[in-house]
PyMOL CGO cylinders between C-alpha atoms (Angstrom):
from pymol import cmd
from pymol.cgo import CYLINDER

trace = [
    CYLINDER, 0.00, 0.00, 0.00, 1.32, 3.45, -0.94, 0.3, 1, 1, 1, 1, 1, 1,
    CYLINDER, 1.32, 3.45, -0.94, -0.01, 6.72, 0.49, 0.3, 1, 1, 1, 1, 1, 1,
    CYLINDER, -0.01, 6.72, 0.49, 0.44, 10.11, -1.11, 0.3, 1, 1, 1, 1, 1, 1,
    CYLINDER, 0.44, 10.11, -1.11, -0.62, 13.40, 0.41, 0.3, 1, 1, 1, 1, 1, 1,
    CYLINDER, -0.62, 13.40, 0.41, -0.55, 16.37, -1.95, 0.3, 1, 1, 1, 1, 1, 1,
    CYLINDER, -0.55, 16.37, -1.95, -0.63, 19.91, -0.61, 0.3, 1, 1, 1, 1, 1, 1,
    CYLINDER, -0.63, 19.91, -0.61, -0.84, 22.91, -2.86, 0.3, 1, 1, 1, 1, 1, 1,
    CYLINDER, -0.84, 22.91, -2.86, 1.37, 25.73, -1.61, 0.3, 1, 1, 1, 1, 1, 1,
    CYLINDER, 1.37, 25.73, -1.61, -0.36, 28.44, 0.42, 0.3, 1, 1, 1, 1, 1, 1,
    CYLINDER, -0.36, 28.44, 0.42, -1.47, 31.71, -1.16, 0.3, 1, 1, 1, 1, 1, 1,
    CYLINDER, -1.47, 31.71, -1.16, 1.46, 33.77, -2.38, 0.3, 1, 1, 1, 1, 1, 1,
    CYLINDER, 1.46, 33.77, -2.38, 2.13, 37.45, -2.68, 0.3, 1, 1, 1, 1, 1, 1,
    CYLINDER, 2.13, 37.45, -2.68, 2.04, 38.90, -6.19, 0.3, 1, 1, 1, 1, 1, 1,
    CYLINDER, 2.04, 38.90, -6.19, 2.75, 42.49, -5.11, 0.3, 1, 1, 1, 1, 1, 1,
    CYLINDER, 2.75, 42.49, -5.11, 6.53, 42.35, -5.33, 0.3, 1, 1, 1, 1, 1, 1,
    CYLINDER, 6.53, 42.35, -5.33, 8.49, 42.34, -8.58, 0.3, 1, 1, 1, 1, 1, 1,
    CYLINDER, 8.49, 42.34, -8.58, 10.14, 38.96, -8.04, 0.3, 1, 1, 1, 1, 1, 1,
    CYLINDER, 10.14, 38.96, -8.04, 10.83, 35.92, -10.17, 0.3, 1, 1, 1, 1, 1, 1,
    CYLINDER, 10.83, 35.92, -10.17, 8.03, 33.35, -9.85, 0.3, 1, 1, 1, 1, 1, 1,
    CYLINDER, 8.03, 33.35, -9.85, 10.19, 30.93, -7.87, 0.3, 1, 1, 1, 1, 1, 1,
    CYLINDER, 10.19, 30.93, -7.87, 10.94, 33.65, -5.28, 0.3, 1, 1, 1, 1, 1, 1,
    CYLINDER, 10.94, 33.65, -5.28, 7.38, 34.75, -4.48, 0.3, 1, 1, 1, 1, 1, 1,
    CYLINDER, 7.38, 34.75, -4.48, 6.67, 34.57, -0.71, 0.3, 1, 1, 1, 1, 1, 1,
    CYLINDER, 6.67, 34.57, -0.71, 3.44, 33.73, 1.07, 0.3, 1, 1, 1, 1, 1, 1,
    CYLINDER, 3.44, 33.73, 1.07, 0.97, 36.51, 1.81, 0.3, 1, 1, 1, 1, 1, 1,
    CYLINDER, 0.97, 36.51, 1.81, -0.83, 36.95, 5.14, 0.3, 1, 1, 1, 1, 1, 1,
    CYLINDER, -0.83, 36.95, 5.14, -3.80, 34.79, 4.16, 0.3, 1, 1, 1, 1, 1, 1,
    CYLINDER, -3.80, 34.79, 4.16, -1.40, 32.12, 2.95, 0.3, 1, 1, 1, 1, 1, 1,
    CYLINDER, -1.40, 32.12, 2.95, 0.38, 32.07, 6.29, 0.3, 1, 1, 1, 1, 1, 1,
    CYLINDER, 0.38, 32.07, 6.29, -2.93, 31.82, 8.16, 0.3, 1, 1, 1, 1, 1, 1,
    CYLINDER, -2.93, 31.82, 8.16, -4.36, 29.10, 5.90, 0.3, 1, 1, 1, 1, 1, 1,
    CYLINDER, -4.36, 29.10, 5.90, -1.17, 27.01, 6.05, 0.3, 1, 1, 1, 1, 1, 1,
    CYLINDER, -1.17, 27.01, 6.05, -1.30, 27.09, 9.85, 0.3, 1, 1, 1, 1, 1, 1,
    CYLINDER, -1.30, 27.09, 9.85, -5.03, 26.38, 9.88, 0.3, 1, 1, 1, 1, 1, 1,
    CYLINDER, -5.03, 26.38, 9.88, -4.88, 23.34, 7.60, 0.3, 1, 1, 1, 1, 1, 1,
    CYLINDER, -4.88, 23.34, 7.60, -1.67, 21.91, 9.06, 0.3, 1, 1, 1, 1, 1, 1,
    CYLINDER, -1.67, 21.91, 9.06, -3.14, 22.15, 12.56, 0.3, 1, 1, 1, 1, 1, 1,
    CYLINDER, -3.14, 22.15, 12.56, -6.09, 19.98, 11.48, 0.3, 1, 1, 1, 1, 1, 1,
    CYLINDER, -6.09, 19.98, 11.48, -4.49, 17.09, 9.59, 0.3, 1, 1, 1, 1, 1, 1,
    CYLINDER, -4.49, 17.09, 9.59, -2.68, 15.00, 12.19, 0.3, 1, 1, 1, 1, 1, 1,
    CYLINDER, -2.68, 15.00, 12.19, -5.33, 12.24, 12.35, 0.3, 1, 1, 1, 1, 1, 1,
    CYLINDER, -5.33, 12.24, 12.35, -5.33, 11.98, 8.54, 0.3, 1, 1, 1, 1, 1, 1,
    CYLINDER, -5.33, 11.98, 8.54, -1.60, 11.39, 8.17, 0.3, 1, 1, 1, 1, 1, 1,
    CYLINDER, -1.60, 11.39, 8.17, 0.09, 8.02, 7.76, 0.3, 1, 1, 1, 1, 1, 1,
    CYLINDER, 0.09, 8.02, 7.76, 2.08, 6.88, 10.80, 0.3, 1, 1, 1, 1, 1, 1,
    CYLINDER, 2.08, 6.88, 10.80, 5.41, 7.23, 9.01, 0.3, 1, 1, 1, 1, 1, 1,
    CYLINDER, 5.41, 7.23, 9.01, 6.21, 9.42, 5.99, 0.3, 1, 1, 1, 1, 1, 1,
    CYLINDER, 6.21, 9.42, 5.99, 8.72, 11.59, 4.20, 0.3, 1, 1, 1, 1, 1, 1,
    CYLINDER, 8.72, 11.59, 4.20, 8.14, 15.16, 3.02, 0.3, 1, 1, 1, 1, 1, 1,
    CYLINDER, 8.14, 15.16, 3.02, 9.10, 16.41, -0.42, 0.3, 1, 1, 1, 1, 1, 1,
    CYLINDER, 9.10, 16.41, -0.42, 8.69, 19.99, -1.56, 0.3, 1, 1, 1, 1, 1, 1,
    CYLINDER, 8.69, 19.99, -1.56, 9.20, 22.19, -4.55, 0.3, 1, 1, 1, 1, 1, 1,
    CYLINDER, 9.20, 22.19, -4.55, 12.08, 24.60, -3.89, 0.3, 1, 1, 1, 1, 1, 1,
    CYLINDER, 12.08, 24.60, -3.89, 9.88, 27.61, -4.78, 0.3, 1, 1, 1, 1, 1, 1,
    CYLINDER, 9.88, 27.61, -4.78, 9.72, 29.93, -1.76, 0.3, 1, 1, 1, 1, 1, 1,
    CYLINDER, 9.72, 29.93, -1.76, 5.93, 29.71, -1.45, 0.3, 1, 1, 1, 1, 1, 1,
    CYLINDER, 5.93, 29.71, -1.45, 6.00, 25.89, -1.50, 0.3, 1, 1, 1, 1, 1, 1,
    CYLINDER, 6.00, 25.89, -1.50, 9.02, 25.50, 0.76, 0.3, 1, 1, 1, 1, 1, 1,
    CYLINDER, 9.02, 25.50, 0.76, 7.60, 27.97, 3.29, 0.3, 1, 1, 1, 1, 1, 1,
    CYLINDER, 7.60, 27.97, 3.29, 4.30, 26.05, 3.25, 0.3, 1, 1, 1, 1, 1, 1,
    CYLINDER, 4.30, 26.05, 3.25, 6.18, 22.77, 3.81, 0.3, 1, 1, 1, 1, 1, 1,
    CYLINDER, 6.18, 22.77, 3.81, 8.07, 24.29, 6.76, 0.3, 1, 1, 1, 1, 1, 1,
    CYLINDER, 8.07, 24.29, 6.76, 4.84, 25.55, 8.38, 0.3, 1, 1, 1, 1, 1, 1,
    CYLINDER, 4.84, 25.55, 8.38, 3.22, 22.13, 7.99, 0.3, 1, 1, 1, 1, 1, 1,
    CYLINDER, 3.22, 22.13, 7.99, 6.35, 20.37, 9.30, 0.3, 1, 1, 1, 1, 1, 1,
    CYLINDER, 6.35, 20.37, 9.30, 6.42, 22.59, 12.39, 0.3, 1, 1, 1, 1, 1, 1,
    CYLINDER, 6.42, 22.59, 12.39, 2.75, 21.95, 13.14, 0.3, 1, 1, 1, 1, 1, 1,
    CYLINDER, 2.75, 21.95, 13.14, 2.93, 18.18, 12.64, 0.3, 1, 1, 1, 1, 1, 1,
    CYLINDER, 2.93, 18.18, 12.64, 6.25, 17.94, 14.51, 0.3, 1, 1, 1, 1, 1, 1,
    CYLINDER, 6.25, 17.94, 14.51, 8.29, 16.76, 11.52, 0.3, 1, 1, 1, 1, 1, 1,
    CYLINDER, 8.29, 16.76, 11.52, 11.99, 17.73, 11.55, 0.3, 1, 1, 1, 1, 1, 1,
    CYLINDER, 11.99, 17.73, 11.55, 12.44, 20.63, 9.12, 0.3, 1, 1, 1, 1, 1, 1,
    CYLINDER, 12.44, 20.63, 9.12, 15.93, 19.44, 8.26, 0.3, 1, 1, 1, 1, 1, 1,
    CYLINDER, 15.93, 19.44, 8.26, 14.42, 16.20, 6.90, 0.3, 1, 1, 1, 1, 1, 1,
    CYLINDER, 14.42, 16.20, 6.90, 12.31, 17.95, 4.24, 0.3, 1, 1, 1, 1, 1, 1,
    CYLINDER, 12.31, 17.95, 4.24, 13.63, 17.03, 0.80, 0.3, 1, 1, 1, 1, 1, 1,
    CYLINDER, 13.63, 17.03, 0.80, 13.53, 19.94, -1.65, 0.3, 1, 1, 1, 1, 1, 1,
    CYLINDER, 13.53, 19.94, -1.65, 13.35, 18.57, -5.19, 0.3, 1, 1, 1, 1, 1, 1,
    CYLINDER, 13.35, 18.57, -5.19, 13.95, 20.87, -8.14, 0.3, 1, 1, 1, 1, 1, 1,
    CYLINDER, 13.95, 20.87, -8.14, 11.74, 18.73, -10.38, 0.3, 1, 1, 1, 1, 1, 1,
    CYLINDER, 11.74, 18.73, -10.38, 8.73, 19.48, -8.15, 0.3, 1, 1, 1, 1, 1, 1,
    CYLINDER, 8.73, 19.48, -8.15, 8.83, 23.07, -9.35, 0.3, 1, 1, 1, 1, 1, 1,
    CYLINDER, 8.83, 23.07, -9.35, 6.40, 22.10, -12.08, 0.3, 1, 1, 1, 1, 1, 1,
    CYLINDER, 6.40, 22.10, -12.08, 2.89, 22.98, -13.17, 0.3, 1, 1, 1, 1, 1, 1,
    CYLINDER, 2.89, 22.98, -13.17, 2.57, 19.86, -15.35, 0.3, 1, 1, 1, 1, 1, 1,
    CYLINDER, 2.57, 19.86, -15.35, 0.94, 16.72, -13.94, 0.3, 1, 1, 1, 1, 1, 1,
    CYLINDER, 0.94, 16.72, -13.94, 3.00, 14.43, -16.19, 0.3, 1, 1, 1, 1, 1, 1,
    CYLINDER, 3.00, 14.43, -16.19, 6.21, 15.70, -14.65, 0.3, 1, 1, 1, 1, 1, 1,
    CYLINDER, 6.21, 15.70, -14.65, 4.66, 15.43, -11.18, 0.3, 1, 1, 1, 1, 1, 1,
    CYLINDER, 4.66, 15.43, -11.18, 3.62, 11.85, -11.96, 0.3, 1, 1, 1, 1, 1, 1,
    CYLINDER, 3.62, 11.85, -11.96, 7.17, 11.07, -13.07, 0.3, 1, 1, 1, 1, 1, 1,
    CYLINDER, 7.17, 11.07, -13.07, 8.58, 12.41, -9.78, 0.3, 1, 1, 1, 1, 1, 1,
    CYLINDER, 8.58, 12.41, -9.78, 6.08, 10.44, -7.68, 0.3, 1, 1, 1, 1, 1, 1,
    CYLINDER, 6.08, 10.44, -7.68, 6.72, 7.24, -9.62, 0.3, 1, 1, 1, 1, 1, 1,
    CYLINDER, 6.72, 7.24, -9.62, 10.47, 7.67, -9.06, 0.3, 1, 1, 1, 1, 1, 1,
    CYLINDER, 10.47, 7.67, -9.06, 10.09, 7.38, -5.28, 0.3, 1, 1, 1, 1, 1, 1,
    CYLINDER, 10.09, 7.38, -5.28, 11.99, 4.49, -3.77, 0.3, 1, 1, 1, 1, 1, 1,
    CYLINDER, 11.99, 4.49, -3.77, 9.70, 1.69, -2.62, 0.3, 1, 1, 1, 1, 1, 1,
    CYLINDER, 9.70, 1.69, -2.62, 11.23, 1.65, 0.87, 0.3, 1, 1, 1, 1, 1, 1,
    CYLINDER, 11.23, 1.65, 0.87, 9.00, 4.68, 1.56, 0.3, 1, 1, 1, 1, 1, 1,
    CYLINDER, 9.00, 4.68, 1.56, 5.31, 3.82, 1.80, 0.3, 1, 1, 1, 1, 1, 1,
    CYLINDER, 5.31, 3.82, 1.80, 4.04, 7.36, 2.39, 0.3, 1, 1, 1, 1, 1, 1,
    CYLINDER, 4.04, 7.36, 2.39, 5.00, 10.75, 0.96, 0.3, 1, 1, 1, 1, 1, 1,
    CYLINDER, 5.00, 10.75, 0.96, 3.67, 14.22, 1.71, 0.3, 1, 1, 1, 1, 1, 1,
    CYLINDER, 3.67, 14.22, 1.71, 4.34, 16.41, -1.31, 0.3, 1, 1, 1, 1, 1, 1,
    CYLINDER, 4.34, 16.41, -1.31, 4.14, 20.22, -1.56, 0.3, 1, 1, 1, 1, 1, 1,
    CYLINDER, 4.14, 20.22, -1.56, 3.73, 21.59, -5.05, 0.3, 1, 1, 1, 1, 1, 1,
    CYLINDER, 3.73, 21.59, -5.05, 1.90, 23.74, -7.54, 0.3, 1, 1, 1, 1, 1, 1,
    CYLINDER, 1.90, 23.74, -7.54, -1.24, 23.94, -9.62, 0.3, 1, 1, 1, 1, 1, 1,
    CYLINDER, -1.24, 23.94, -9.62, -2.31, 22.91, -12.25, 0.3, 1, 1, 1, 1, 1, 1,
    CYLINDER, -2.31, 22.91, -12.25, -0.17, 19.83, -11.58, 0.3, 1, 1, 1, 1, 1, 1,
    CYLINDER, -0.17, 19.83, -11.58, -1.75, 19.10, -8.16, 0.3, 1, 1, 1, 1, 1, 1,
    CYLINDER, -1.75, 19.10, -8.16, -5.39, 19.36, -9.31, 0.3, 1, 1, 1, 1, 1, 1,
    CYLINDER, -5.39, 19.36, -9.31, -4.78, 17.38, -12.50, 0.3, 1, 1, 1, 1, 1, 1,
    CYLINDER, -4.78, 17.38, -12.50, -2.83, 14.70, -10.62, 0.3, 1, 1, 1, 1, 1, 1,
    CYLINDER, -2.83, 14.70, -10.62, -5.51, 14.15, -7.96, 0.3, 1, 1, 1, 1, 1, 1,
    CYLINDER, -5.51, 14.15, -7.96, -8.19, 13.96, -10.64, 0.3, 1, 1, 1, 1, 1, 1,
    CYLINDER, -8.19, 13.96, -10.64, -6.21, 11.43, -12.66, 0.3, 1, 1, 1, 1, 1, 1,
    CYLINDER, -6.21, 11.43, -12.66, -5.23, 9.23, -9.72, 0.3, 1, 1, 1, 1, 1, 1,
    CYLINDER, -5.23, 9.23, -9.72, -8.01, 9.80, -7.17, 0.3, 1, 1, 1, 1, 1, 1,
    CYLINDER, -8.01, 9.80, -7.17, -11.61, 8.62, -7.27, 0.3, 1, 1, 1, 1, 1, 1,
    CYLINDER, -11.61, 8.62, -7.27, -13.19, 11.97, -6.33, 0.3, 1, 1, 1, 1, 1, 1,
    CYLINDER, -13.19, 11.97, -6.33, -13.24, 14.81, -8.88, 0.3, 1, 1, 1, 1, 1, 1,
    CYLINDER, -13.24, 14.81, -8.88, -11.98, 18.12, -7.49, 0.3, 1, 1, 1, 1, 1, 1,
    CYLINDER, -11.98, 18.12, -7.49, -12.64, 21.17, -9.63, 0.3, 1, 1, 1, 1, 1, 1,
    CYLINDER, -12.64, 21.17, -9.63, -9.65, 23.00, -8.17, 0.3, 1, 1, 1, 1, 1, 1,
    CYLINDER, -9.65, 23.00, -8.17, -7.36, 22.19, -5.26, 0.3, 1, 1, 1, 1, 1, 1,
    CYLINDER, -7.36, 22.19, -5.26, -7.09, 25.62, -3.61, 0.3, 1, 1, 1, 1, 1, 1,
    CYLINDER, -7.09, 25.62, -3.61, -3.99, 27.09, -2.03, 0.3, 1, 1, 1, 1, 1, 1,
    CYLINDER, -3.99, 27.09, -2.03, -3.22, 25.18, 1.22, 0.3, 1, 1, 1, 1, 1, 1,
    CYLINDER, -3.22, 25.18, 1.22, -5.51, 22.40, -0.03, 0.3, 1, 1, 1, 1, 1, 1,
    CYLINDER, -5.51, 22.40, -0.03, -4.75, 18.90, 1.32, 0.3, 1, 1, 1, 1, 1, 1,
    CYLINDER, -4.75, 18.90, 1.32, -5.62, 15.71, -0.60, 0.3, 1, 1, 1, 1, 1, 1,
    CYLINDER, -5.62, 15.71, -0.60, -4.73, 12.23, 0.62, 0.3, 1, 1, 1, 1, 1, 1,
    CYLINDER, -4.73, 12.23, 0.62, -4.61, 9.36, -1.88, 0.3, 1, 1, 1, 1, 1, 1,
    CYLINDER, -4.61, 9.36, -1.88, -4.07, 5.66, -1.28, 0.3, 1, 1, 1, 1, 1, 1,
    CYLINDER, -4.07, 5.66, -1.28, -2.84, 3.15, -3.85, 0.3, 1, 1, 1, 1, 1, 1,
    CYLINDER, -2.84, 3.15, -3.85, -3.24, -0.61, -3.66, 0.3, 1, 1, 1, 1, 1, 1,
    CYLINDER, -3.24, -0.61, -3.66, 0.31, -1.39, -4.77, 0.3, 1, 1, 1, 1, 1, 1,
    CYLINDER, 0.31, -1.39, -4.77, 3.75, -1.87, -3.25, 0.3, 1, 1, 1, 1, 1, 1,
    CYLINDER, 3.75, -1.87, -3.25, 5.51, -0.09, -6.12, 0.3, 1, 1, 1, 1, 1, 1,
    CYLINDER, 5.51, -0.09, -6.12, 5.42, 3.65, -6.71, 0.3, 1, 1, 1, 1, 1, 1,
    CYLINDER, 5.42, 3.65, -6.71, 6.22, 3.18, -10.38, 0.3, 1, 1, 1, 1, 1, 1,
    CYLINDER, 6.22, 3.18, -10.38, 3.03, 1.15, -10.88, 0.3, 1, 1, 1, 1, 1, 1,
    CYLINDER, 3.03, 1.15, -10.88, 0.52, 3.47, -9.19, 0.3, 1, 1, 1, 1, 1, 1,
    CYLINDER, 0.52, 3.47, -9.19, -2.73, 3.82, -11.08, 0.3, 1, 1, 1, 1, 1, 1,
    CYLINDER, -2.73, 3.82, -11.08, -6.23, 4.86, -10.07, 0.3, 1, 1, 1, 1, 1, 1,
    CYLINDER, -6.23, 4.86, -10.07, -6.27, 5.03, -6.29, 0.3, 1, 1, 1, 1, 1, 1,
    CYLINDER, -6.27, 5.03, -6.29, -8.70, 6.02, -3.57, 0.3, 1, 1, 1, 1, 1, 1,
    CYLINDER, -8.70, 6.02, -3.57, -9.16, 9.59, -2.37, 0.3, 1, 1, 1, 1, 1, 1,
    CYLINDER, -9.16, 9.59, -2.37, -9.03, 9.18, 1.42, 0.3, 1, 1, 1, 1, 1, 1,
    CYLINDER, -9.03, 9.18, 1.42, -9.35, 12.77, 2.66, 0.3, 1, 1, 1, 1, 1, 1,
    CYLINDER, -9.35, 12.77, 2.66, -9.76, 16.27, 1.27, 0.3, 1, 1, 1, 1, 1, 1,
    CYLINDER, -9.76, 16.27, 1.27, -9.24, 19.30, 3.50, 0.3, 1, 1, 1, 1, 1, 1,
    CYLINDER, -9.24, 19.30, 3.50, -9.60, 22.80, 2.14, 0.3, 1, 1, 1, 1, 1, 1,
    CYLINDER, -9.60, 22.80, 2.14, -9.07, 25.99, 4.16, 0.3, 1, 1, 1, 1, 1, 1,
    CYLINDER, -9.07, 25.99, 4.16, -12.68, 27.11, 3.65, 0.3, 1, 1, 1, 1, 1, 1,
    CYLINDER, -12.68, 27.11, 3.65, -13.88, 23.88, 5.30, 0.3, 1, 1, 1, 1, 1, 1,
    CYLINDER, -13.88, 23.88, 5.30, -12.13, 24.90, 8.51, 0.3, 1, 1, 1, 1, 1, 1,
    CYLINDER, -12.13, 24.90, 8.51, -13.26, 28.52, 8.71, 0.3, 1, 1, 1, 1, 1, 1,
]
cmd.load_cgo(trace, "trace")
């Protein structure tokens, strides 16, 4: 059994003239990341690794979640190939995970997140919002052979407000 939790980065700030990869979180993003990460503990696998896009908004979201779920920040793996908006590239990264890990929490970007959960989950989601949390489970022991799985939990910031 393989478990994958996908989290779309929290809302970012568009007001500063920065490169896309350098955009920070805005105030709502900070609040929503704390809100969602404070309400997911019972929906997490017992043991997992965390992967994140290196983009500032994704990495800051991953750090906030790690702090709130008591995961060592220094153990977060920042993967350059997660800085993608394409679900095929995201699928390739997920399928490259070593099978010794049964559960991964992944922080990334849209449209890749929404398209991935709709391809691999069994619940259609029109749009995974910023700070959105989607947990998928796959009935396989090999990441490279994941196919249609089961959507186990969806948590969106608006559901908690």
